[in-house]
N, C-alpha and C positions, 0 to 999 in steps of 0.2 A: 504493500500500500504506500502511496506517495505521502510523505510527511509534509503536507502543505504548510502548516505553521512554521516548520523549520526552514522550508524553502523560501517562503515569502519574507522571513525575517533575515535571510542571509544577505551578506554584502553584495552578492551577485544580483539579487532582485533590487536592492537599493540602487545599484548601478543602472539597471534597466530603466527604472522609473525616473531617475534623475535626468538621464539623457533624453528620454522620451518627452519629459515635461517641456523641453525647449526645442526639440528637433522635429517632432511630428505632430500633426493635428490630432485631436482627440479620437476620431474614428480610426485612424491608422494605429494609434496607440493601442487600442484594444486588440487589433489584429496582430501587432508585433508581440505583445505579451502572450497571446494565445499560442503563436507559433513557437516562441522561445520556451514556453512552459512544456509544450509537447516534446521539443527537442531534449529538454532536460529530463523529462519523465522517461524518455526512451533510452536514457543512459548516455546522452551526449557528453562530450569531453568538457563542456562548459565554455567552449569558444564563443558562444553567443553572448557571454557576459561582457564582451568588449563593446556591446551596443551602448554602454553608458559608463560613466565614471562616478566616483563617490561624491555626490552632491556637487558635482560640478565640472570637472575637468578644467578649470572651473568655468561654468557658464557665467558665474558672477565675475570671475577673474578676467574674462575677455570681453564682457559686456561693455558697451559704450555707456558708462555710468555717469557721464558728465551731468546729464539732466537729473540724475538721482541724488547726487552729492549735495547735501545741504552744508554750505560753507560754515566753518566754525569761526570763532573770533580770530582776528588777524594775527594775534600773537598767542596762539595756543601754546602753553608752556611745554617744554620738552622735559618729561619726568626722568629722574635718574633711574638707570637700569636696576640698580641695587634695591630701590624701593619696591620695584615690581617683583624682582627675583626672590626677595626675602620679605614676604608679607608679615605683618605683626602676628605674633602667636595668637591663635584662637580666631583669626579672621579668615575669610574665605572669598574665593572668586566665584561669582555666578555668571557663567557664560552661556551664550546661545549661538547656534548656527541656524540661520533662517533666511529665506529669500529676501534679497535686496538690502541686507545688512552687511556691512555698516554704511553702505552708500546713502540710504534714505533714513534720516534721523527719526522719522515717524515710526519706523519699524521697531527699533529698540524701545521707544517710548510706549508703543502699543504692547510689547511683550511685558513691560513693567506693569502696565495697567492690568493685563491678564493675570499677572502673578500677584495681584492684590496690592500693588503699589511698590513693589521691589524691582527696581530697574537693573538689568544686567550691567556688570562692570567689566565684562570681557565679551569679545565677539570673534567668531571663527569664520574664515572663508578659505576658498581653495584656488590654487594656482598651479598649472602644469608647466612643463619645461619648454613649451613653445612660446611662453610669455615672459617678458622681463618684469622687473620689480616696478610696481606702480605705487607711488607715495600717496595717491588719492585716498584709497580706503584706510590707510594708516592714519592720515590726518583726520578723516571723517570719524574714525573710532575714538581717537583721543578728544576730539571736539565734543563727543558724547560721554566723556569720562569712562571710556571702556578700553581695555588692553586689546590690541589686535593680535589674533592668533592666525598665522599664515600656514595652512597645510600645503606644503610645497611638494608636488608629486612629480617624480622623475619619469615622465612618459609624455607621449604626444597626444594623449586623450584617448577616449574610449573607442573611437571609430577605427583605430589601428589595431585593436585586439589586445588581449592580456599578455601576449608573449613578446611582442615588439623587440626584436633583436637589436635594433638601433639604440635601445635604452636598457639593454641587459646590464647587470651590475659590472661585468667585465669592461664594458665601454666607459663606465665612469672611472673605474680604477685605472684604466689605461690612458686616461687624460683626453678622451675624444670630446668631452663636453666642457673642457676647462675654460674655453673662451666665454661660453654662456655663463658658467658658474661664477667666473671672475667678474663679469659684467653685472650680474645680479648682486653679488657681494659689494661691489663698489657703489652701486646705487643705494643699497641699504645703508652703507656707511655714510654716504653723502646726505641722506635724509635725516640722520641723527636720531630720529625717534626710535626708542626700543621696540622691537617686535619679538613675539614668541614664534619660533620657527619649528613647526612640527614636520620634520623632513621624513619622507618615505615611511609613512605610518602603516600599521597592520602588516608588518613584514613577516610575521609568522603565519600568515594565511597563504593562499595560493592564487589569489585573484588579481594580483598586480605584477607587472614585469620586474619589480625590484624585490620580490619575495623569493627567497632561496628555494622553497618548494615548488616554484612555478614551472620548473623544467628547463629553463634556459640559463640557469645560474649554477654556480658551484659553491660548496661549503666554504665559508670564510669570506666570501666576496661581499656580503652585506656590510660586515664590520669594516672591511677595507674601503668600501665605497663611502661609508659614513665618515671615516677618518679623512679620506681624501678631500671630500667637500668641506668638512670642518677646517682642515688645514688651509684651504684656499681663503676662506673667510678670515682666518687669523693672519695670513700673509698680507692681505689688503688692509687690515686694521678694522674690520667690521665687528667691533666688539660690543655693539649695541643689540646683540642677538641673544635670546634665551633659547637654548637648544632643548627640544623635547623629543625623547625617544618613546614612541607610543605603539605598543603591540595591541593586537586584538585579544579579547578574552580567550581563554583556552578552549571554551566551547566552540567547536567548529574550526579550531586552529591549533591543534595539539600535536601536529606531526613532527614538530621540531622543537628542541629545547631553547628556551629564552636565553639561557646562559651562552649559547653559541652565537647569539645575535646581538648581544650587548656590547657596545663599543668601548665601554669603560667610563669610570666617573670623570676622568679628565676631559671627556668629549661630550658629556651630557650634563645639563643643568637640572632639568626636571624629568621625571618619567610620566608617561601618560598611559591611559588604558581606554579602549573603546568597548563599551558594554551596553547591550540592549536586552532588556527583560522580555522574554518570550513566554516561557511556560513556568518560570521560577515563581515560587511563592513569596520570596523575599529577595531583596538586593544582595544580601550577604551570601545567599545560595549561589548567585551568579559570580559575585566579585571576589569572594574570599579565596577560592583556589588560585585565581590568577594573581591576586596580590601576594599570596604566599610564594608563588613562583618568582615574582618580581623581587620580593624581598630576599630571595636567595642570591640575587646578583647585585643589588644595590639598595642603599638606604636613602636615595635622593627623594626630595618631596614629590608627591604623587598628585597629578591632576587627571580627573576623569575627562578625557578629551572628546568623547562622544557618549551621550547617554540618552536613553529613551525607553519606552515601554509600549508593547502592543495593546490595542484597545481590548476591552472586555472587562468582566467583573473583577479580575485580579489587578487591574491597573492602579486604581486608587490606593489599595493596600500596599502594592509594590512601591509606589511613589513615597508613601509614608515611611516604609521600611528603608528606602534609599536615603532619606534625610536622617533617619535614626542612625544608619550606618555611617554617614558623613560625620555626624556629631561625635560618634564614638572613636573615629580614626583621626588622631592628632597629626598623623603624617600625611593626611590628604588636605591639600590647600584649596580645593574647589572642584568644580565640574562645569561642563559645557553641555547643555541640553540640545538635542537635535530636533529642532522645532519645525519639522517638515511633515505635511500631510501626505497621503497617498497621491492625491491629485497634484501636489507640488513636486513629486518625484521621490518621495520617501520610501516607496515600496510597501509601507503600511502607515497608519497614522500614529507616529511616535510622539505627537505633541502632547503637552500637558493640558491642552484645551479640548481634547477629544470628547470629553464628557464633563458635566457639572461636577461630578464626584472627583474626577481626576484633577480638575482645576482647583477645586477647594483643597484637596490633599496637597497639591503642589504649593499653593499660596500659603497654607498653614506651615508647611515644612520650610520653605525658603525664608519665612519671617523669623525662624529660630536661629538663622545664621547671622553672624556679625560680618558684614561684607567689608572687604578692603576698600578704603576710600582713596580715589585718585584725584589729582589736582583738577 
């Protein structure tokens, strides 16, 4: 029997929905998902997953956002990297990844209203390696008192497939992308504003070209590629970067040890974790095994870099348990909620606004956190 809840919550389906949100009209979307579902059900190799990328490839990263950006004050202060890197003890980041943020300031404000008056102080968006660094969304984030988290994806986007030999880890290690990496790093340095850089996330899965289990890479290449990219940033003096190493939860991505994928504390500032509640009765049931594996390799501060829960009767209790888990973990500095509906490309409705009960649970939970205050 096909495990539809598992399939529909997988990163693969997240990729399909996110691509289709912007690439095809609604009628074609239904046909695409039907064909892909049949291919997967028939035991396909998953190559259809290249039809989309993870919230974006980034659609938001390439979008002409000039009309969306709400200009901030002319002299938006440049916060010190250290104040972001080391938040006060007991304080948290409340982040969100959602369409049109951070470009449109009305979006974060709306999320804040939906969360009962608590506005996010962190915002995540996606950029692939066909695009250079754009200071626009960084400035827009800080104008809204939110830390920008750039999910920097080393591939050419979903249309080229998940294997993409031109972006295999070996090509990064061999220096074939050095000109692009250096240009990106120099632009980050020139902008001066600190960014959180989530490079090559979910590397323990198999659905991205930079994942060692993908089939085009060799053991040890992920760490070598990470160090190579990090070293170029250091060479150009781009020290306004907070580096985040962010695996997927072990559920669905346990074919490789996290120990073999960790670059080392000298190359990482924070660790992340992407975690979506599907059938679990509590957040701890999902998170604890993965956090245990992470803590076997590093004690760096932990940020939940993607969080969400499938709709249904378990969602509100799951959200309540998520905030209880956060409050009990003093090594966790915050979370980023994946606020995408199925229609927006989420693959499911992961939003905390999918029901009145879920929204109330989220608002109650987030109010128990003491948020980091930004200038």
